[in-house]
C-alpha positions as CSV (number, residue, x, y, z in Angstrom):
1,M,115.8,80.0,-19.3
2,I,118.3,82.7,-18.0
3,G,119.5,84.7,-20.6
4,E,123.0,86.4,-20.5
5,N,121.6,89.8,-19.6
6,M,119.8,88.3,-16.5
7,I,123.2,86.9,-15.2
8,Q,124.6,90.3,-15.0
9,W,122.1,91.6,-12.5
10,G,123.5,89.2,-10.0
11,V,127.2,90.1,-10.3
12,A,128.4,91.6,-6.8
13,G,131.5,93.5,-7.6
14,Y,133.9,94.0,-4.7
15,S,137.4,93.5,-3.7
16,A,139.3,90.5,-2.1
17,V,140.2,92.8,0.7
18,A,136.4,93.4,1.4
19,M,135.8,89.7,1.7
20,A,138.5,89.3,4.1
21,G,136.7,91.9,6.3
22,V,133.7,89.4,6.1
23,F,136.0,86.6,7.4
24,V,137.1,88.6,10.0
25,L,133.6,89.7,11.1
26,F,132.5,85.9,11.4
27,S,135.8,85.1,13.3
28,K,134.4,87.1,16.2
29,R,131.7,85.1,17.9
30,K,129.6,87.6,19.6
31,K,130.4,90.9,18.0
32,H,128.4,92.7,15.3
33,L,125.5,90.2,15.4
34,D,123.4,92.6,13.4
35,L,125.9,92.7,10.3
36,K,126.0,88.9,10.5
37,W,122.4,88.7,10.1
38,G,122.1,91.4,7.4
39,F,124.8,89.5,5.5
40,A,123.1,86.1,5.6
41,L,119.7,87.8,4.7
42,L,121.2,89.4,1.6
43,N,122.8,86.1,0.5
44,L,119.6,84.2,1.0
45,F,117.8,86.9,-1.3
46,L,120.6,86.4,-3.8
47,L,119.9,82.5,-3.7
48,V,116.0,82.8,-3.8
49,P,114.7,84.4,-7.3
50,F,111.2,85.3,-5.6
51,A,113.2,87.9,-3.5
52,G,114.5,89.4,-6.7
53,H,110.6,89.5,-7.8
54,V,109.3,91.1,-4.6
55,L,112.3,93.8,-4.4
56,N,111.4,94.7,-8.1
57,G,107.8,95.5,-7.1
58,F,106.3,92.3,-8.1
59,S,106.9,92.9,-11.6
60,Y,109.6,90.4,-13.0
61,V,112.6,88.8,-11.4
62,S,115.8,91.3,-11.2
63,N,118.4,91.8,-8.7
64,R,119.0,95.5,-9.4
65,W,119.0,95.8,-5.4
66,I,122.8,94.2,-5.7
67,W,124.1,97.7,-4.9
68,A,122.7,97.0,-1.3
69,Y,124.8,93.9,-1.2
70,G,127.8,95.9,-2.2
71,M,127.1,98.5,0.3
72,M,126.5,95.8,3.3
73,I,130.1,94.4,2.3
74,A,131.7,98.0,2.4
75,Y,130.1,98.7,5.9
76,I,131.4,95.2,7.0
77,F,134.8,96.1,5.9
78,V,134.9,99.4,7.7
79,K,133.6,97.9,11.0
80,A,136.0,95.2,10.5
81,Y,139.1,97.2,9.5
82,P,140.2,98.1,12.8
83,E,140.3,94.5,14.1
84,F,142.8,93.6,11.4
85,F,145.5,95.2,13.4
86,T,144.4,93.5,16.7
87,L,144.2,90.0,15.6
88,T,146.0,87.4,17.7
89,V,148.0,84.5,16.5
90,T,145.1,82.1,17.0
91,A,142.8,84.4,15.3
92,N,145.1,84.7,12.2
93,E,145.1,80.8,12.2
94,D,141.5,80.6,12.2
95,Y,141.5,83.5,9.5
96,Y,144.0,81.7,7.1
97,S,142.4,78.2,7.7
98,W,138.9,79.6,6.3
99,I,140.9,81.0,3.3
100,G,142.3,77.7,2.7
């Protein structure tokens, strides 16, 4: 069973603007592949409890490494921020279709 305290280790606190940076990053097909792979890998780590076990020194499952996820989101936003101002009309439509 998962207790209330264990759930708090999986909370990734970042702003909606930073998430918009992730959408802009993935709208550019062949740019920043390393950031895309890093984002996908960290999401996979969040989904698989064994990754929390490994990253906690094989002691017990804990997502204390969630700060690295926040750092990745922040870095993605910093890289995508200049592209917010250069989006074309079709890129804006693609972005808004992702948001729904």
